[in-house]
mmCIF file of the N, C-alpha and C atoms, coordinates in Angstrom:
data_MODEL
# 
_entry.id   MODEL 
# 
loop_
_atom_site.group_PDB 
_atom_site.id 
_atom_site.type_symbol 
_atom_site.label_atom_id 
_atom_site.label_alt_id 
_atom_site.label_comp_id 
_atom_site.label_asym_id 
_atom_site.label_entity_id 
_atom_site.label_seq_id 
_atom_site.pdbx_PDB_ins_code 
_atom_site.Cartn_x 
_atom_site.Cartn_y 
_atom_site.Cartn_z 
_atom_site.occupancy 
_atom_site.B_iso_or_equiv 
_atom_site.pdbx_formal_charge 
_atom_site.auth_seq_id 
_atom_site.auth_comp_id 
_atom_site.auth_asym_id 
_atom_site.auth_atom_id 
_atom_site.pdbx_PDB_model_num 
ATOM 1   N N  . UNK A 1 1  ? -12.192 19.235  -10.330 1.00 0.00 ? 1  UNK A N  1 
ATOM 2   C CA . UNK A 1 1  ? -11.401 18.299  -10.892 1.00 0.00 ? 1  UNK A CA 1 
ATOM 3   C C  . UNK A 1 1  ? -9.852  18.453  -10.247 1.00 0.00 ? 1  UNK A C  1 
ATOM 4   N N  . UNK A 1 2  ? -9.436  19.356  -9.813  1.00 0.00 ? 2  UNK A N  1 
ATOM 5   C CA . UNK A 1 2  ? -8.185  19.406  -9.073  1.00 0.00 ? 2  UNK A CA 1 
ATOM 6   C C  . UNK A 1 2  ? -8.251  19.052  -7.758  1.00 0.00 ? 2  UNK A C  1 
ATOM 7   N N  . UNK A 1 3  ? -9.235  18.831  -7.069  1.00 0.00 ? 3  UNK A N  1 
ATOM 8   C CA . UNK A 1 3  ? -9.181  18.037  -5.967  1.00 0.00 ? 3  UNK A CA 1 
ATOM 9   C C  . UNK A 1 3  ? -9.440  16.687  -6.049  1.00 0.00 ? 3  UNK A C  1 
ATOM 10  N N  . UNK A 1 4  ? -10.329 16.179  -7.019  1.00 0.00 ? 4  UNK A N  1 
ATOM 11  C CA . UNK A 1 4  ? -10.804 14.574  -7.368  1.00 0.00 ? 4  UNK A CA 1 
ATOM 12  C C  . UNK A 1 4  ? -9.568  13.746  -7.551  1.00 0.00 ? 4  UNK A C  1 
ATOM 13  N N  . UNK A 1 5  ? -8.599  14.575  -8.386  1.00 0.00 ? 5  UNK A N  1 
ATOM 14  C CA . UNK A 1 5  ? -7.618  13.615  -8.814  1.00 0.00 ? 5  UNK A CA 1 
ATOM 15  C C  . UNK A 1 5  ? -6.632  13.076  -7.623  1.00 0.00 ? 5  UNK A C  1 
ATOM 16  N N  . UNK A 1 6  ? -6.244  13.988  -6.571  1.00 0.00 ? 6  UNK A N  1 
ATOM 17  C CA . UNK A 1 6  ? -5.359  13.483  -5.173  1.00 0.00 ? 6  UNK A CA 1 
ATOM 18  C C  . UNK A 1 6  ? -6.142  12.696  -4.327  1.00 0.00 ? 6  UNK A C  1 
ATOM 19  N N  . UNK A 1 7  ? -7.777  12.575  -4.307  1.00 0.00 ? 7  UNK A N  1 
ATOM 20  C CA . UNK A 1 7  ? -8.512  12.209  -3.596  1.00 0.00 ? 7  UNK A CA 1 
ATOM 21  C C  . UNK A 1 7  ? -8.495  10.524  -4.250  1.00 0.00 ? 7  UNK A C  1 
ATOM 22  N N  . UNK A 1 8  ? -8.670  10.437  -5.793  1.00 0.00 ? 8  UNK A N  1 
ATOM 23  C CA . UNK A 1 8  ? -8.878  9.330   -6.220  1.00 0.00 ? 8  UNK A CA 1 
ATOM 24  C C  . UNK A 1 8  ? -7.480  8.262   -6.423  1.00 0.00 ? 8  UNK A C  1 
ATOM 25  N N  . UNK A 1 9  ? -6.309  9.357   -6.468  1.00 0.00 ? 9  UNK A N  1 
ATOM 26  C CA . UNK A 1 9  ? -5.260  8.681   -6.175  1.00 0.00 ? 9  UNK A CA 1 
ATOM 27  C C  . UNK A 1 9  ? -4.834  8.144   -5.258  1.00 0.00 ? 9  UNK A C  1 
ATOM 28  N N  . UNK A 1 10 ? -5.296  8.801   -3.686  1.00 0.00 ? 10 UNK A N  1 
ATOM 29  C CA . UNK A 1 10 ? -5.005  8.594   -2.438  1.00 0.00 ? 10 UNK A CA 1 
ATOM 30  C C  . UNK A 1 10 ? -5.989  7.109   -2.209  1.00 0.00 ? 10 UNK A C  1 
ATOM 31  N N  . UNK A 1 11 ? -7.117  7.126   -2.522  1.00 0.00 ? 11 UNK A N  1 
ATOM 32  C CA . UNK A 1 11 ? -7.719  5.619   -2.420  1.00 0.00 ? 11 UNK A CA 1 
ATOM 33  C C  . UNK A 1 11 ? -7.475  4.511   -3.207  1.00 0.00 ? 11 UNK A C  1 
ATOM 34  N N  . UNK A 1 12 ? -6.772  4.894   -4.244  1.00 0.00 ? 12 UNK A N  1 
ATOM 35  C CA . UNK A 1 12 ? -6.593  3.725   -5.150  1.00 0.00 ? 12 UNK A CA 1 
ATOM 36  C C  . UNK A 1 12 ? -5.208  3.330   -4.516  1.00 0.00 ? 12 UNK A C  1 
ATOM 37  N N  . UNK A 1 13 ? -4.193  4.343   -4.032  1.00 0.00 ? 13 UNK A N  1 
ATOM 38  C CA . UNK A 1 13 ? -2.991  3.715   -3.507  1.00 0.00 ? 13 UNK A CA 1 
ATOM 39  C C  . UNK A 1 13 ? -3.234  3.092   -1.822  1.00 0.00 ? 13 UNK A C  1 
ATOM 40  N N  . UNK A 1 14 ? -4.127  3.370   -1.305  1.00 0.00 ? 14 UNK A N  1 
ATOM 41  C CA . UNK A 1 14 ? -4.756  2.625   0.027   1.00 0.00 ? 14 UNK A CA 1 
ATOM 42  C C  . UNK A 1 14 ? -5.065  1.568   -0.401  1.00 0.00 ? 14 UNK A C  1 
ATOM 43  N N  . UNK A 1 15 ? -6.404  1.133   -1.316  1.00 0.00 ? 15 UNK A N  1 
ATOM 44  C CA . UNK A 1 15 ? -6.527  -0.166  -1.898  1.00 0.00 ? 15 UNK A CA 1 
ATOM 45  C C  . UNK A 1 15 ? -5.458  -1.250  -2.428  1.00 0.00 ? 15 UNK A C  1 
ATOM 46  N N  . UNK A 1 16 ? -4.467  -0.346  -3.051  1.00 0.00 ? 16 UNK A N  1 
ATOM 47  C CA . UNK A 1 16 ? -3.389  -1.093  -3.674  1.00 0.00 ? 16 UNK A CA 1 
ATOM 48  C C  . UNK A 1 16 ? -2.566  -1.609  -2.643  1.00 0.00 ? 16 UNK A C  1 
ATOM 49  N N  . UNK A 1 17 ? -2.168  -0.832  -1.659  1.00 0.00 ? 17 UNK A N  1 
ATOM 50  C CA . UNK A 1 17 ? -1.186  -1.050  -0.383  1.00 0.00 ? 17 UNK A CA 1 
ATOM 51  C C  . UNK A 1 17 ? -1.506  -1.971  0.408   1.00 0.00 ? 17 UNK A C  1 
ATOM 52  N N  . UNK A 1 18 ? -3.236  -2.016  0.634   1.00 0.00 ? 18 UNK A N  1 
ATOM 53  C CA . UNK A 1 18 ? -3.713  -3.037  1.433   1.00 0.00 ? 18 UNK A CA 1 
ATOM 54  C C  . UNK A 1 18 ? -3.634  -4.430  0.889   1.00 0.00 ? 18 UNK A C  1 
ATOM 55  N N  . UNK A 1 19 ? -3.785  -4.559  -0.452  1.00 0.00 ? 19 UNK A N  1 
ATOM 56  C CA . UNK A 1 19 ? -3.839  -5.623  -1.201  1.00 0.00 ? 19 UNK A CA 1 
ATOM 57  C C  . UNK A 1 19 ? -2.619  -6.240  -1.270  1.00 0.00 ? 19 UNK A C  1 
ATOM 58  N N  . UNK A 1 20 ? -1.741  -5.581  -1.334  1.00 0.00 ? 20 UNK A N  1 
ATOM 59  C CA . UNK A 1 20 ? -0.051  -5.785  -1.517  1.00 0.00 ? 20 UNK A CA 1 
ATOM 60  C C  . UNK A 1 20 ? 0.274   -6.449  -0.101  1.00 0.00 ? 20 UNK A C  1 
ATOM 61  N N  . UNK A 1 21 ? -0.242  -5.921  0.903   1.00 0.00 ? 21 UNK A N  1 
ATOM 62  C CA . UNK A 1 21 ? 0.245   -6.115  2.424   1.00 0.00 ? 21 UNK A CA 1 
ATOM 63  C C  . UNK A 1 21 ? -0.444  -7.507  2.645   1.00 0.00 ? 21 UNK A C  1 
ATOM 64  N N  . UNK A 1 22 ? -1.754  -7.648  2.317   1.00 0.00 ? 22 UNK A N  1 
ATOM 65  C CA . UNK A 1 22 ? -2.179  -8.968  2.400   1.00 0.00 ? 22 UNK A CA 1 
ATOM 66  C C  . UNK A 1 22 ? -1.457  -10.199 1.830   1.00 0.00 ? 22 UNK A C  1 
ATOM 67  N N  . UNK A 1 23 ? -1.238  -10.009 0.469   1.00 0.00 ? 23 UNK A N  1 
ATOM 68  C CA . UNK A 1 23 ? -0.454  -10.702 0.003   1.00 0.00 ? 23 UNK A CA 1 
ATOM 69  C C  . UNK A 1 23 ? 0.733   -11.081 0.466   1.00 0.00 ? 23 UNK A C  1 
ATOM 70  N N  . UNK A 1 24 ? 1.601   -10.234 0.920   1.00 0.00 ? 24 UNK A N  1 
ATOM 71  C CA . UNK A 1 24 ? 2.885   -10.315 1.505   1.00 0.00 ? 24 UNK A CA 1 
ATOM 72  C C  . UNK A 1 24 ? 2.903   -11.130 2.480   1.00 0.00 ? 24 UNK A C  1 
ATOM 73  N N  . UNK A 1 25 ? 1.810   -10.770 3.628   1.00 0.00 ? 25 UNK A N  1 
ATOM 74  C CA . UNK A 1 25 ? 1.774   -11.694 4.996   1.00 0.00 ? 25 UNK A CA 1 
ATOM 75  C C  . UNK A 1 25 ? 1.306   -12.935 4.598   1.00 0.00 ? 25 UNK A C  1 
ATOM 76  N N  . UNK A 1 26 ? 0.509   -13.515 3.781   1.00 0.00 ? 26 UNK A N  1 
ATOM 77  C CA . UNK A 1 26 ? -0.029  -14.602 3.464   1.00 0.00 ? 26 UNK A CA 1 
ATOM 78  C C  . UNK A 1 26 ? 1.212   -15.531 2.991   1.00 0.00 ? 26 UNK A C  1 
ATOM 79  N N  . UNK A 1 27 ? 2.161   -14.726 1.971   1.00 0.00 ? 27 UNK A N  1 
ATOM 80  C CA . UNK A 1 27 ? 3.062   -15.584 1.684   1.00 0.00 ? 27 UNK A CA 1 
ATOM 81  C C  . UNK A 1 27 ? 4.214   -15.700 2.819   1.00 0.00 ? 27 UNK A C  1 
ATOM 82  N N  . UNK A 1 28 ? 4.341   -14.833 3.694   1.00 0.00 ? 28 UNK A N  1 
ATOM 83  C CA . UNK A 1 28 ? 5.042   -15.060 4.718   1.00 0.00 ? 28 UNK A CA 1 
ATOM 84  C C  . UNK A 1 28 ? 4.955   -16.065 5.634   1.00 0.00 ? 28 UNK A C  1 
ATOM 85  N N  . UNK A 1 29 ? 3.392   -15.818 5.833   1.00 0.00 ? 29 UNK A N  1 
ATOM 86  C CA . UNK A 1 29 ? 3.087   -17.306 6.972   1.00 0.00 ? 29 UNK A CA 1 
ATOM 87  C C  . UNK A 1 29 ? 2.880   -18.681 6.210   1.00 0.00 ? 29 UNK A C  1 
ATOM 88  N N  . UNK A 1 30 ? 2.951   -18.635 5.043   1.00 0.00 ? 30 UNK A N  1 
ATOM 89  C CA . UNK A 1 30 ? 3.140   -19.998 4.257   1.00 0.00 ? 30 UNK A CA 1 
ATOM 90  C C  . UNK A 1 30 ? 4.460   -20.411 4.338   1.00 0.00 ? 30 UNK A C  1 
ATOM 91  N N  . UNK A 1 31 ? 5.307   -19.593 4.201   1.00 0.00 ? 31 UNK A N  1 
ATOM 92  C CA . UNK A 1 31 ? 6.891   -19.668 4.443   1.00 0.00 ? 31 UNK A CA 1 
ATOM 93  C C  . UNK A 1 31 ? 7.163   -20.156 5.978   1.00 0.00 ? 31 UNK A C  1 
ATOM 94  N N  . UNK A 1 32 ? 6.694   -19.676 6.838   1.00 0.00 ? 32 UNK A N  1 
ATOM 95  C CA . UNK A 1 32 ? 6.829   -20.158 8.217   1.00 0.00 ? 32 UNK A CA 1 
ATOM 96  C C  . UNK A 1 32 ? 6.251   -21.245 8.360   1.00 0.00 ? 32 UNK A C  1 
ATOM 97  N N  . UNK A 1 33 ? 5.405   -21.974 8.017   1.00 0.00 ? 33 UNK A N  1 
ATOM 98  C CA . UNK A 1 33 ? 4.602   -23.206 8.082   1.00 0.00 ? 33 UNK A CA 1 
ATOM 99  C C  . UNK A 1 33 ? 5.990   -24.139 7.854   1.00 0.00 ? 33 UNK A C  1 
ATOM 100 N N  . UNK A 1 34 ? 6.872   -24.127 6.831   1.00 0.00 ? 34 UNK A N  1 
ATOM 101 C CA . UNK A 1 34 ? 7.746   -24.977 6.509   1.00 0.00 ? 34 UNK A CA 1 
ATOM 102 C C  . UNK A 1 34 ? 9.379   -24.730 7.361   1.00 0.00 ? 34 UNK A C  1 
ATOM 103 N N  . UNK A 1 35 ? 9.253   -23.455 7.732   1.00 0.00 ? 35 UNK A N  1 
ATOM 104 C CA . UNK A 1 35 ? 10.699  -23.175 8.683   1.00 0.00 ? 35 UNK A CA 1 
ATOM 105 C C  . UNK A 1 35 ? 10.601  -22.831 9.922   1.00 0.00 ? 35 UNK A C  1 
ATOM 106 N N  . UNK A 1 36 ? 10.872  -23.821 10.734  1.00 0.00 ? 36 UNK A N  1 
ATOM 107 C CA . UNK A 1 36 ? 10.681  -23.410 12.089  1.00 0.00 ? 36 UNK A CA 1 
ATOM 108 C C  . UNK A 1 36 ? 11.363  -22.369 12.577  1.00 0.00 ? 36 UNK A C  1 
ATOM 109 N N  . UNK A 1 37 ? 12.620  -22.026 12.111  1.00 0.00 ? 37 UNK A N  1 
ATOM 110 C CA . UNK A 1 37 ? 13.494  -21.258 12.526  1.00 0.00 ? 37 UNK A CA 1 
ATOM 111 C C  . UNK A 1 37 ? 12.646  -19.840 12.511  1.00 0.00 ? 37 UNK A C  1 
ATOM 112 N N  . UNK A 1 38 ? 11.912  -19.502 11.245  1.00 0.00 ? 38 UNK A N  1 
ATOM 113 C CA . UNK A 1 38 ? 11.271  -18.251 11.067  1.00 0.00 ? 38 UNK A CA 1 
ATOM 114 C C  . UNK A 1 38 ? 10.253  -17.991 12.089  1.00 0.00 ? 38 UNK A C  1 
ATOM 115 N N  . UNK A 1 39 ? 9.520   -19.234 12.546  1.00 0.00 ? 39 UNK A N  1 
ATOM 116 C CA . UNK A 1 39 ? 8.308   -19.044 13.248  1.00 0.00 ? 39 UNK A CA 1 
ATOM 117 C C  . UNK A 1 39 ? 8.878   -18.822 14.571  1.00 0.00 ? 39 UNK A C  1 
ATOM 118 N N  . UNK A 1 40 ? 10.123  -19.432 15.111  1.00 0.00 ? 40 UNK A N  1 
ATOM 119 C CA . UNK A 1 40 ? 10.621  -19.251 16.267  1.00 0.00 ? 40 UNK A CA 1 
ATOM 120 C C  . UNK A 1 40 ? 11.197  -17.824 16.317  1.00 0.00 ? 40 UNK A C  1 
ATOM 121 N N  . UNK A 1 41 ? 11.403  -17.041 15.334  1.00 0.00 ? 41 UNK A N  1 
ATOM 122 C CA . UNK A 1 41 ? 12.162  -15.891 15.191  1.00 0.00 ? 41 UNK A CA 1 
ATOM 123 C C  . UNK A 1 41 ? 10.763  -14.734 15.426  1.00 0.00 ? 41 UNK A C  1 
ATOM 124 N N  . UNK A 1 42 ? 9.724   -15.292 14.940  1.00 0.00 ? 42 UNK A N  1 
ATOM 125 C CA . UNK A 1 42 ? 8.449   -14.083 14.966  1.00 0.00 ? 42 UNK A CA 1 
ATOM 126 C C  . UNK A 1 42 ? 7.902   -14.421 16.397  1.00 0.00 ? 42 UNK A C  1 
ATOM 127 N N  . UNK A 1 43 ? 8.029   -15.475 17.179  1.00 0.00 ? 43 UNK A N  1 
ATOM 128 C CA . UNK A 1 43 ? 7.629   -15.641 18.300  1.00 0.00 ? 43 UNK A CA 1 
ATOM 129 C C  . UNK A 1 43 ? 8.364   -14.783 19.473  1.00 0.00 ? 43 UNK A C  1 
ATOM 130 N N  . UNK A 1 44 ? 9.725   -14.909 18.969  1.00 0.00 ? 44 UNK A N  1 
ATOM 131 C CA . UNK A 1 44 ? 10.758  -14.261 20.120  1.00 0.00 ? 44 UNK A CA 1 
ATOM 132 C C  . UNK A 1 44 ? 10.381  -12.457 19.925  1.00 0.00 ? 44 UNK A C  1 
ATOM 133 N N  . UNK A 1 45 ? 10.020  -12.062 18.394  1.00 0.00 ? 45 UNK A N  1 
ATOM 134 C CA . UNK A 1 45 ? 9.932   -10.838 18.375  1.00 0.00 ? 45 UNK A CA 1 
ATOM 135 C C  . UNK A 1 45 ? 8.378   -10.391 19.187  1.00 0.00 ? 45 UNK A C  1 
ATOM 136 N N  . UNK A 1 46 ? 7.562   -11.165 19.666  1.00 0.00 ? 46 UNK A N  1 
ATOM 137 C CA . UNK A 1 46 ? 6.194   -11.014 20.077  1.00 0.00 ? 46 UNK A CA 1 
ATOM 138 C C  . UNK A 1 46 ? 6.358   -11.192 21.453  1.00 0.00 ? 46 UNK A C  1 
ATOM 139 N N  . UNK A 1 47 ? 7.812   -11.590 21.782  1.00 0.00 ? 47 UNK A N  1 
ATOM 140 C CA . UNK A 1 47 ? 8.017   -11.888 23.419  1.00 0.00 ? 47 UNK A CA 1 
ATOM 141 C C  . UNK A 1 47 ? 7.776   -13.264 24.023  1.00 0.00 ? 47 UNK A C  1 
ATOM 142 N N  . UNK A 1 48 ? 7.683   -14.259 23.019  1.00 0.00 ? 48 UNK A N  1 
ATOM 143 C CA . UNK A 1 48 ? 7.274   -15.757 23.401  1.00 0.00 ? 48 UNK A CA 1 
ATOM 144 C C  . UNK A 1 48 ? 8.706   -16.590 23.170  1.00 0.00 ? 48 UNK A C  1 
ATOM 145 N N  . UNK A 1 49 ? 9.267   -17.525 23.664  1.00 0.00 ? 49 UNK A N  1 
ATOM 146 C CA . UNK A 1 49 ? 10.154  -18.554 23.779  1.00 0.00 ? 49 UNK A CA 1 
ATOM 147 C C  . UNK A 1 49 ? 9.610   -19.682 23.431  1.00 0.00 ? 49 UNK A C  1 
ATOM 148 N N  . UNK A 1 50 ? 9.310   -20.342 22.500  1.00 0.00 ? 50 UNK A N  1 
ATOM 149 C CA . UNK A 1 50 ? 8.646   -21.728 22.036  1.00 0.00 ? 50 UNK A CA 1 
ATOM 150 C C  . UNK A 1 50 ? 9.597   -22.712 22.483  1.00 0.00 ? 50 UNK A C  1 
ATOM 151 N N  . UNK A 1 51 ? 9.205   -23.583 23.288  1.00 0.00 ? 51 UNK A N  1 
ATOM 152 C CA . UNK A 1 51 ? 10.140  -25.141 23.125  1.00 0.00 ? 51 UNK A CA 1 
ATOM 153 C C  . UNK A 1 51 ? 9.646   -25.818 21.969  1.00 0.00 ? 51 UNK A C  1 
ATOM 154 N N  . UNK A 1 52 ? 10.106  -26.993 21.848  1.00 0.00 ? 52 UNK A N  1 
ATOM 155 C CA . UNK A 1 52 ? 10.068  -27.915 20.597  1.00 0.00 ? 52 UNK A CA 1 
ATOM 156 C C  . UNK A 1 52 ? 8.718   -28.330 20.545  1.00 0.00 ? 52 UNK A C  1 
ATOM 157 N N  . UNK A 1 53 ? 7.925   -28.777 21.614  1.00 0.00 ? 53 UNK A N  1 
ATOM 158 C CA . UNK A 1 53 ? 6.707   -29.206 21.470  1.00 0.00 ? 53 UNK A CA 1 
ATOM 159 C C  . UNK A 1 53 ? 5.864   -28.166 21.171  1.00 0.00 ? 53 UNK A C  1 
ATOM 160 N N  . UNK A 1 54 ? 5.810   -26.976 21.998  1.00 0.00 ? 54 UNK A N  1 
ATOM 161 C CA . UNK A 1 54 ? 5.017   -25.688 21.589  1.00 0.00 ? 54 UNK A CA 1 
ATOM 162 C C  . UNK A 1 54 ? 5.205   -25.229 19.926  1.00 0.00 ? 54 UNK A C  1 
ATOM 163 N N  . UNK A 1 55 ? 6.492   -25.682 19.427  1.00 0.00 ? 55 UNK A N  1 
ATOM 164 C CA . UNK A 1 55 ? 6.711   -25.174 18.123  1.00 0.00 ? 55 UNK A CA 1 
ATOM 165 C C  . UNK A 1 55 ? 6.197   -26.095 16.925  1.00 0.00 ? 55 UNK A C  1 
ATOM 166 N N  . UNK A 1 56 ? 5.861   -27.350 17.492  1.00 0.00 ? 56 UNK A N  1 
ATOM 167 C CA . UNK A 1 56 ? 5.217   -28.409 16.522  1.00 0.00 ? 56 UNK A CA 1 
ATOM 168 C C  . UNK A 1 56 ? 3.642   -28.125 16.475  1.00 0.00 ? 56 UNK A C  1 
ATOM 169 N N  . UNK A 1 57 ? 3.142   -27.849 17.703  1.00 0.00 ? 57 UNK A N  1 
ATOM 170 C CA . UNK A 1 57 ? 1.870   -27.270 17.700  1.00 0.00 ? 57 UNK A CA 1 
ATOM 171 C C  . UNK A 1 57 ? 1.476   -26.186 16.953  1.00 0.00 ? 57 UNK A C  1 
ATOM 172 N N  . UNK A 1 58 ? 2.389   -25.142 17.135  1.00 0.00 ? 58 UNK A N  1 
ATOM 173 C CA . UNK A 1 58 ? 2.137   -23.957 16.414  1.00 0.00 ? 58 UNK A CA 1 
ATOM 174 C C  . UNK A 1 58 ? 2.313   -24.037 14.861  1.00 0.00 ? 58 UNK A C  1 
ATOM 175 N N  . UNK A 1 59 ? 3.116   -24.922 14.308  1.00 0.00 ? 59 UNK A N  1 
ATOM 176 C CA . UNK A 1 59 ? 2.844   -25.365 12.953  1.00 0.00 ? 59 UNK A CA 1 
ATOM 177 C C  . UNK A 1 59 ? 1.738   -25.868 12.243  1.00 0.00 ? 59 UNK A C  1 
ATOM 178 N N  . UNK A 1 60 ? 1.410   -26.835 13.334  1.00 0.00 ? 60 UNK A N  1 
ATOM 179 C CA . UNK A 1 60 ? 0.110   -27.717 13.161  1.00 0.00 ? 60 UNK A CA 1 
ATOM 180 C C  . UNK A 1 60 ? -1.141  -26.781 12.819  1.00 0.00 ? 60 UNK A C  1 
ATOM 181 N N  . UNK A 1 61 ? -1.027  -25.900 13.937  1.00 0.00 ? 61 UNK A N  1 
ATOM 182 C CA . UNK A 1 61 ? -2.162  -24.805 13.907  1.00 0.00 ? 61 UNK A CA 1 
ATOM 183 C C  . UNK A 1 61 ? -1.901  -24.079 12.385  1.00 0.00 ? 61 UNK A C  1 
ATOM 184 N N  . UNK A 1 62 ? -1.043  -23.501 12.146  1.00 0.00 ? 62 UNK A N  1 
ATOM 185 C CA . UNK A 1 62 ? -1.043  -22.669 10.725  1.00 0.00 ? 62 UNK A CA 1 
ATOM 186 C C  . UNK A 1 62 ? -1.456  -23.416 9.757   1.00 0.00 ? 62 UNK A C  1 
ATOM 187 N N  . UNK A 1 63 ? -0.970  -24.764 9.774   1.00 0.00 ? 63 UNK A N  1 
ATOM 188 C CA . UNK A 1 63 ? -1.306  -25.594 8.319   1.00 0.00 ? 63 UNK A CA 1 
ATOM 189 C C  . UNK A 1 63 ? -2.623  -25.726 8.442   1.00 0.00 ? 63 UNK A C  1 
ATOM 190 N N  . UNK A 1 64 ? -3.131  -26.241 9.651   1.00 0.00 ? 64 UNK A N  1 
ATOM 191 C CA . UNK A 1 64 ? -4.871  -26.255 9.616   1.00 0.00 ? 64 UNK A CA 1 
ATOM 192 C C  . UNK A 1 64 ? -5.601  -25.084 9.155   1.00 0.00 ? 64 UNK A C  1 
ATOM 193 N N  . UNK A 1 65 ? -5.267  -23.913 9.535   1.00 0.00 ? 65 UNK A N  1 
ATOM 194 C CA . UNK A 1 65 ? -5.605  -22.574 9.376   1.00 0.00 ? 65 UNK A CA 1 
ATOM 195 C C  . UNK A 1 65 ? -5.480  -22.151 7.508   1.00 0.00 ? 65 UNK A C  1 
ATOM 196 N N  . UNK A 1 66 ? -4.449  -22.812 7.288   1.00 0.00 ? 66 UNK A N  1 
ATOM 197 C CA . UNK A 1 66 ? -4.167  -22.793 5.625   1.00 0.00 ? 66 UNK A CA 1 
ATOM 198 C C  . UNK A 1 66 ? -4.956  -23.271 4.800   1.00 0.00 ? 66 UNK A C  1 
ATOM 199 N N  . UNK A 1 67 ? -5.368  -24.414 5.433   1.00 0.00 ? 67 UNK A N  1 
ATOM 200 C CA . UNK A 1 67 ? -6.303  -25.589 4.567   1.00 0.00 ? 67 UNK A CA 1 
ATOM 201 C C  . UNK A 1 67 ? -7.534  -25.320 4.701   1.00 0.00 ? 67 UNK A C  1 
ATOM 202 N N  . UNK A 1 68 ? -8.214  -25.160 5.936   1.00 0.00 ? 68 UNK A N  1 
ATOM 203 C CA . UNK A 1 68 ? -9.842  -24.683 5.998   1.00 0.00 ? 68 UNK A CA 1 
ATOM 204 C C  . UNK A 1 68 ? -9.773  -23.643 7.223   1.00 0.00 ? 68 UNK A C  1 
ATOM 205 N N  . UNK A 1 69 ? -10.372 -22.526 6.554   1.00 0.00 ? 69 UNK A N  1 
ATOM 206 C CA . UNK A 1 69 ? -10.660 -21.458 7.622   1.00 0.00 ? 69 UNK A CA 1 
ATOM 207 C C  . UNK A 1 69 ? -11.704 -21.779 8.452   1.00 0.00 ? 69 UNK A C  1 
ATOM 208 N N  . UNK A 1 70 ? -11.404 -21.427 9.895   1.00 0.00 ? 70 UNK A N  1 
ATOM 209 C CA . UNK A 1 70 ? -12.514 -21.822 11.051  1.00 0.00 ? 70 UNK A CA 1 
ATOM 210 C C  . UNK A 1 70 ? -13.558 -20.555 10.851  1.00 0.00 ? 70 UNK A C  1 
ATOM 211 N N  . UNK A 1 71 ? -14.966 -20.994 11.322  1.00 0.00 ? 71 UNK A N  1 
ATOM 212 C CA . UNK A 1 71 ? -15.613 -19.687 11.464  1.00 0.00 ? 71 UNK A CA 1 
ATOM 213 C C  . UNK A 1 71 ? -15.237 -19.110 12.879  1.00 0.00 ? 71 UNK A C  1 
ATOM 214 N N  . UNK A 1 72 ? -15.379 -17.614 12.598  1.00 0.00 ? 72 UNK A N  1 
ATOM 215 C CA . UNK A 1 72 ? -15.120 -16.964 13.602  1.00 0.00 ? 72 UNK A CA 1 
ATOM 216 C C  . UNK A 1 72 ? -16.284 -16.827 14.761  1.00 0.00 ? 72 UNK A C  1 
ATOM 217 N N  . UNK A 1 73 ? -15.688 -16.713 16.095  1.00 0.00 ? 73 UNK A N  1 
ATOM 218 C CA . UNK A 1 73 ? -16.609 -16.696 17.028  1.00 0.00 ? 73 UNK A CA 1 
ATOM 219 C C  . UNK A 1 73 ? -16.991 -18.075 17.448  1.00 0.00 ? 73 UNK A C  1 
ATOM 220 N N  . UNK A 1 74 ? -16.710 -19.032 16.988  1.00 0.00 ? 74 UNK A N  1 
ATOM 221 C CA . UNK A 1 74 ? -16.818 -20.442 17.243  1.00 0.00 ? 74 UNK A CA 1 
ATOM 222 C C  . UNK A 1 74 ? -15.525 -21.328 18.207  1.00 0.00 ? 74 UNK A C  1 
ATOM 223 N N  . UNK A 1 75 ? -15.676 -21.670 19.108  1.00 0.00 ? 75 UNK A N  1 
ATOM 224 C CA . UNK A 1 75 ? -14.111 -22.556 19.516  1.00 0.00 ? 75 UNK A CA 1 
ATOM 225 C C  . UNK A 1 75 ? -14.588 -24.074 19.553  1.00 0.00 ? 75 UNK A C  1 
ATOM 226 N N  . UNK A 1 76 ? -13.315 -24.573 19.306  1.00 0.00 ? 76 UNK A N  1 
ATOM 227 C CA . UNK A 1 76 ? -13.271 -26.287 19.249  1.00 0.00 ? 76 UNK A CA 1 
ATOM 228 C C  . UNK A 1 76 ? -13.321 -26.538 20.708  1.00 0.00 ? 76 UNK A C  1 
ATOM 229 N N  . UNK A 1 77 ? -14.098 -27.822 20.853  1.00 0.00 ? 77 UNK A N  1 
ATOM 230 C CA . UNK A 1 77 ? -13.941 -28.588 22.308  1.00 0.00 ? 77 UNK A CA 1 
ATOM 231 C C  . UNK A 1 77 ? -12.552 -29.504 22.045  1.00 0.00 ? 77 UNK A C  1 
ATOM 232 N N  . UNK A 1 78 ? -11.980 -29.410 23.434  1.00 0.00 ? 78 UNK A N  1 
ATOM 233 C CA . UNK A 1 78 ? -10.945 -29.962 23.481  1.00 0.00 ? 78 UNK A CA 1 
ATOM 234 C C  . UNK A 1 78 ? -11.104 -31.678 23.950  1.00 0.00 ? 78 UNK A C  1 
# 
């Protein structure tokens, strides 16, 4: 019993931390859809410098992904 409680606490903490992280990330991504400055800042942190046209395209892609998830492994034709 002395070993079980810390293990159970660790598992519950990991699950709760993961759920909170996913919630926070989704919330930040929805904010970035409407805030081009936040999207630009994130791109710069990743080492990219987006111009206006690239910024609009990135916002459109984020909005599309938020509306309908794409099937993984499949690519769209241009």
